[in-house]
TIVO-2410 file (N, C-alpha, C; in nm, 3 decimals):
# residues 71
REC num residu      c1      c2      c3 atome chaine
REC   1      M   9.555  12.946  11.718     N      A
REC   1      M   9.418  12.982  11.745    CA      A
REC   1      M   9.375  13.104  11.662     C      A
REC   2      E   9.469  13.189  11.633     N      A
REC   2      E   9.439  13.308  11.555    CA      A
REC   2      E   9.398  13.271  11.413     C      A
REC   3      T   9.462  13.170  11.356     N      A
REC   3      T   9.429  13.126  11.220    CA      A
REC   3      T   9.288  13.069  11.214     C      A
REC   4      A   9.250  12.993  11.316     N      A
REC   4      A   9.115  12.936  11.319    CA      A
REC   4      A   9.010  13.047  11.324     C      A
REC   5      G   9.038  13.152  11.399     N      A
REC   5      G   8.945  13.264  11.406    CA      A
REC   5      G   8.928  13.333  11.272     C      A
REC   6      K   9.039  13.350  11.200     N      A
REC   6      K   9.032  13.412  11.068    CA      A
REC   6      K   8.953  13.325  10.970     C      A
REC   7      V   8.975  13.194  10.977     N      A
REC   7      V   8.903  13.101  10.888    CA      A
REC   7      V   8.753  13.107  10.918     C      A
REC   8      L   8.717  13.111  11.046     N      A
REC   8      L   8.575  13.120  11.082    CA      A
REC   8      L   8.512  13.251  11.035     C      A
REC   9      L   8.585  13.361  11.049     N      A
REC   9      L   8.532  13.490  11.002    CA      A
REC   9      L   8.515  13.492  10.850     C      A
REC  10      I   8.609  13.437  10.778     N      A
REC  10      I   8.598  13.432  10.632    CA      A
REC  10      I   8.481  13.343  10.591     C      A
REC  11      G   8.466  13.228  10.659     N      A
REC  11      G   8.355  13.139  10.630    CA      A
REC  11      G   8.220  13.205  10.656     C      A
REC  12      A   8.211  13.281  10.767     N      A
REC  12      A   8.087  13.352  10.799    CA      A
REC  12      A   8.057  13.459  10.694     C      A
REC  13      A   8.159  13.528  10.648     N      A
REC  13      A   8.138  13.631  10.546    CA      A
REC  13      A   8.091  13.569  10.415     C      A
REC  14      V   8.150  13.455  10.378     N      A
REC  14      V   8.108  13.387  10.255    CA      A
REC  14      V   7.963  13.340  10.268     C      A
REC  15      L   7.926  13.283  10.384     N      A
REC  15      L   7.788  13.239  10.403    CA      A
REC  15      L   7.690  13.356  10.399     C      A
REC  16      A   7.730  13.471  10.454     N      A
REC  16      A   7.643  13.588  10.450    CA      A
REC  16      A   7.623  13.636  10.306     C      A
REC  17      I   7.729  13.635  10.227     N      A
REC  17      I   7.718  13.677  10.087    CA      A
REC  17      I   7.630  13.580  10.010     C      A
REC  18      V   7.646  13.451  10.033     N      A
REC  18      V   7.563  13.350   9.966    CA      A
REC  18      V   7.417  13.367  10.007     C      A
REC  19      G   7.393  13.396  10.134     N      A
REC  19      G   7.256  13.416  10.182    CA      A
REC  19      G   7.188  13.536  10.118     C      A
REC  20      V   7.260  13.646  10.109     N      A
REC  20      V   7.205  13.766  10.045    CA      A
REC  20      V   7.180  13.738   9.897     C      A
REC  21      G   7.272  13.668   9.833     N      A
REC  21      G   7.252  13.632   9.693    CA      A
REC  21      G   7.129  13.544   9.673     C      A
REC  22      A   7.108  13.449   9.764     N      A
REC  22      A   6.991  13.362   9.755    CA      A
REC  22      A   6.862  13.442   9.773     C      A
REC  23      L   6.863  13.537   9.864     N      A
REC  23      L   6.744  13.621   9.883    CA      A
REC  23      L   6.715  13.705   9.759     C      A
REC  24      L   6.819  13.761   9.699     N      A
REC  24      L   6.799  13.841   9.578    CA      A
REC  24      L   6.749  13.756   9.462     C      A
REC  25      L   6.805  13.636   9.447     N      A
REC  25      L   6.760  13.547   9.340    CA      A
REC  25      L   6.615  13.502   9.362     C      A
REC  26      A   6.576  13.482   9.486     N      A
REC  26      A   6.437  13.443   9.515    CA      A
REC  26      A   6.341  13.555   9.478     C      A
REC  27      R   6.382  13.679   9.500     N      A
REC  27      R   6.296  13.792   9.461    CA      A
REC  27      R   6.282  13.804   9.310     C      A
REC  28      L   6.384  13.756   9.238     N      A
REC  28      L   6.378  13.759   9.092    CA      A
REC  28      L   6.301  13.640   9.035     C      A
REC  29      G   6.264  13.545   9.119     N      A
REC  29      G   6.187  13.430   9.073    CA      A
REC  29      G   6.272  13.313   9.027     C      A
REC  30      V   6.399  13.311   9.062     N      A
REC  30      V   6.488  13.204   9.018    CA      A
REC  30      V   6.465  13.077   9.098     C      A
REC  31      D   6.394  13.084   9.211     N      A
REC  31      D   6.371  12.965   9.291    CA      A
REC  31      D   6.267  12.871   9.229     C      A
REC  32      H   6.199  12.914   9.125     N      A
REC  32      H   6.100  12.830   9.057    CA      A
REC  32      H   6.139  12.808   8.912     C      A
REC  33      L   6.255  12.747   8.891     N      A
REC  33      L   6.300  12.714   8.756    CA      A
REC  33      L   6.226  12.591   8.704     C      A
REC  34      P   6.227  12.569   8.574     N      A
REC  34      P   6.172  12.445   8.522    CA      A
REC  34      P   6.247  12.326   8.582     C      A
REC  35      G   6.177  12.223   8.614     N      A
REC  35      G   6.239  12.107   8.678    CA      A
REC  35      G   6.218  12.105   8.828     C      A
REC  36      T   6.143  12.200   8.880     N      A
REC  36      T   6.113  12.203   9.023    CA      A
REC  36      T   5.995  12.111   9.051     C      A
REC  37      L   6.017  12.017   9.141     N      A
REC  37      L   5.911  11.924   9.179    CA      A
REC  37      L   5.846  11.972   9.308     C      A
REC  38      S   5.715  11.979   9.307     N      A
REC  38      S   5.641  12.020   9.425    CA      A
REC  38      S   5.529  11.919   9.450     C      A
REC  39      W   5.523  11.869   9.573     N      A
REC  39      W   5.426  11.765   9.607    CA      A
REC  39      W   5.363  11.800   9.740     C      A
REC  40      K   5.231  11.800   9.746     N      A
REC  40      K   5.159  11.834   9.868    CA      A
REC  40      K   5.073  11.715   9.909     C      A
REC  41      P   5.129  11.625   9.993     N      A
REC  41      P   5.055  11.506  10.031    CA      A
REC  41      P   4.938  11.534  10.127     C      A
REC  42      S   4.947  11.640  10.207     N      A
REC  42      S   4.837  11.675  10.297    CA      A
REC  42      S   4.831  11.828  10.310     C      A
REC  43      D   4.738  11.876  10.391     N      A
REC  43      D   4.720  12.021  10.403    CA      A
REC  43      D   4.838  12.092  10.469     C      A
REC  44      N   4.904  12.027  10.564     N      A
REC  44      N   5.010  12.096  10.637    CA      A
REC  44      N   5.151  12.048  10.600     C      A
REC  45      V   5.163  11.968  10.494     N      A
REC  45      V   5.294  11.919  10.449    CA      A
REC  45      V   5.311  11.950  10.302     C      A
REC  46      R   5.428  12.005  10.268     N      A
REC  46      R   5.459  12.031  10.128    CA      A
REC  46      R   5.605  11.995  10.104     C      A
REC  47      V   5.629  11.915  10.002     N      A
REC  47      V   5.765  11.874   9.966    CA      A
REC  47      V   5.804  11.952   9.840     C      A
REC  48      F   5.920  12.017   9.847     N      A
REC  48      F   5.966  12.105   9.740    CA      A
REC  48      F   6.108  12.062   9.704     C      A
REC  49      V   6.130  12.013   9.580     N      A
REC  49      V   6.262  11.967   9.536    CA      A
REC  49      V   6.302  12.046   9.412     C      A
REC  50      P   6.392  12.144   9.428     N      A
REC  50      P   6.432  12.229   9.315    CA      A
REC  50      P   6.544  12.165   9.231     C      A
REC  51      I   6.512  12.064   9.153     N      A
REC  51      I   6.613  11.992   9.075    CA      A
REC  51      I   6.676  12.084   8.970     C      A
REC  52      G   6.597  12.166   8.905     N      A
REC  52      G   6.650  12.257   8.803    CA      A
REC  52      G   6.749  12.355   8.863     C      A
REC  53      L   6.718  12.410   8.980     N      A
REC  53      L   6.808  12.503   9.046    CA      A
REC  53      L   6.936  12.431   9.091     C      A
REC  54      M   6.924  12.308   9.137     N      A
REC  54      M   7.043  12.232   9.178    CA      A
REC  54      M   7.137  12.209   9.061     C      A
REC  55      V   7.081  12.181   8.944     N      A
REC  55      V   7.164  12.159   8.825    CA      A
REC  55      V   7.235  12.289   8.786     C      A
REC  56      V   7.163  12.400   8.787     N      A
REC  56      V   7.223  12.529   8.751    CA      A
REC  56      V   7.334  12.566   8.850     C      A
REC  57      V   7.309  12.551   8.979     N      A
REC  57      V   7.411  12.582   9.080    CA      A
REC  57      V   7.532  12.492   9.065     C      A
REC  58      S   7.511  12.365   9.034     N      A
REC  58      S   7.621  12.272   9.015    CA      A
REC  58      S   7.707  12.311   8.895     C      A
REC  59      I   7.644  12.346   8.785     N      A
REC  59      I   7.719  12.385   8.666    CA      A
REC  59      I   7.798  12.514   8.689     C      A
REC  60      V   7.733  12.614   8.748     N      A
REC  60      V   7.801  12.741   8.775    CA      A
REC  60      V   7.914  12.720   8.875     C      A
REC  61      G   7.891  12.642   8.979     N      A
REC  61      G   7.996  12.615   9.077    CA      A
REC  61      G   8.114  12.542   9.017     C      A
REC  62      T   8.088  12.445   8.929     N      A
REC  62      T   8.196  12.374   8.863    CA      A
REC  62      T   8.279  12.466   8.776     C      A
REC  63      I   8.213  12.554   8.702     N      A
REC  63      I   8.285  12.648   8.616    CA      A
REC  63      I   8.369  12.744   8.700     C      A
REC  64      L   8.312  12.798   8.807     N      A
REC  64      L   8.386  12.891   8.892    CA      A
REC  64      L   8.505  12.825   8.961     C      A
REC  65      L   8.485  12.703   9.011     N      A
REC  65      L   8.596  12.633   9.075    CA      A
REC  65      L   8.706  12.600   8.976     C      A
REC  66      N   8.670  12.562   8.854     N      A
REC  66      N   8.771  12.536   8.753    CA      A
REC  66      N   8.848  12.662   8.715     C      A
REC  67      L   8.781  12.776   8.713     N      A
REC  67      L   8.849  12.900   8.679    CA      A
REC  67      L   8.944  12.946   8.791     C      A
REC  68      F   8.899  12.936   8.915     N      A
REC  68      F   8.977  12.990   9.026    CA      A
REC  68      F   9.081  12.893   9.081     C      A
REC  69      L   9.059  12.764   9.068     N      A
REC  69      L   9.152  12.667   9.127    CA      A
REC  69      L   9.241  12.599   9.023     C      A
REC  70      R   9.239  12.646   8.901     N      A
REC  70      R   9.323  12.589   8.797    CA      A
REC  70      R   9.468  12.629   8.820     C      A
REC  71      R   9.556  12.533   8.806     N      A
REC  71      R   9.699  12.561   8.831    CA      A
REC  71      R   9.770  12.596   8.703     C      A
***
């Protein structure tokens, strides 16, 4: 049970760091990269699909995982 608690605490810390990073990147304007699709079908509905940001996060994540998990 002690190991599960440590894993949960580490996971929470990682999520907190990712959240703070996302807030900082949003303040820098990174949430509106080229390739962002925005569609407003009515006054109270807005669909926002950040495809450009998803591609950048995927590439950076792949590079980081390859660097840290390489045997």
